Phi, psi and omega in degrees: 000128183295145179284167179297324180295317179296318179299318179297317179298319179296321180294317179296320179296319178294318177301318182300314180293321179299316181291318179299318178297319178298318179295314180300316179296318179297315180294319180297317179295321178298315180291325176298319177298315182295319179296316179298319180292320180295319178294335181267007182282067178203172175059237183300320180300317180293323178296321177295317182291329182280340181297140180229125353283166179294143172288159182302319180299322178293318178299315180298318180295324178290323177296318177298318178300316178298317182297316178295319180297321179295324176298313181294328183272324191261331182300321179303316182284342177272354184303315179302319179296315181297318181293319179292319176301314181298322179295316179295319178301315181297317180296319178294323180294321179294337178271004177091010179277144175278122183232159178271149178294154181300331181300329179293318176299314181297322178301314178301319179298314182293326179301319179300314181286338173290319175299317176301319181295323177297314178298316181296319179296321179291320176296317178300318178297318180296318179295323178295320182297329180258019174061033176264358173234140176282168175302338176273009175065039176242145179301136177259001184242124175295327179293318178296312180299313180296319180296319180291323177294318178297316178302311181296318180296316179296318181297323179301338184259004184274156174300328180295315176301315181297320180294316179296317180295322180298319177295320181293329183274357183234066184299322181294319177299321179298314181296317183292324187263348184232019184295137175227140183277156172081174181295317178299318179296318179298318180297316181289330172297318176297318177299316183294314179295321177298323179294317176298320181294317178296321176297330180284323196244355188301321184293324177295320180295326180298334179297342178297336175293337179266314187280338182119113183301327180250020174276096190291337176296317178287325176300316179295319181297317179291327176299316179295318179300313179298317180298316180295315179304318191267344190242314188280155174301137181077014182299332179295329177285328174297319178299316180292318177297320176297322178298317179297318179296316179298319179298317179297317179297317180298316179297319179299313181298322179292324182289318185276350181288000000 
């Protein structure tokens, strides 16, 4: 007969696989949506994007696109945090504690990136209105592109970026030091972790205004960069190296413009 410890380990392992499958499916659906939208960036879609100013419906569709894109880009790097949260929840539940489901924590995390997506969609609309974005949603200004690369590069080298990245890279420390009980607590933990994550990655996301909001090759490249920064050993040095590279690209764009 299996011991209580073995049963708990099996339950945690089952939870882990269930959550991983959920994350993979969510990311896959997000990317399927983005690929479908990118393939449809012609005809009527291009006419809508080229219109100045954007209609409310176009702005809303762009905000939805950003929100879906953030799910596809950020959930992979948030997986360690989500899995550790779920493990702690399961252990507390086995001890008879009332705990909130992991989905509440994830909801709080997603809300932060949804707020970011609203801001990004509104900024994108403003740039479109002043003709700083092409109908293909790429920057038409070398000064804008260079300035955003310099901004992102400098931010990558700041203490604030390092502090945010350190929190993202230490999920167990976050759980131990920021635990809150109940559904409300789980939601606010998700919000807090999402805020640290947004503080870590917002400048990199802004580069999509230069590289192309719907350029999925660059979206994938930035997704990998974020994942490497937050997950692999030495990721903080990757962040700094990326910052230096971004700074160099930005200076080059400003000089040749």
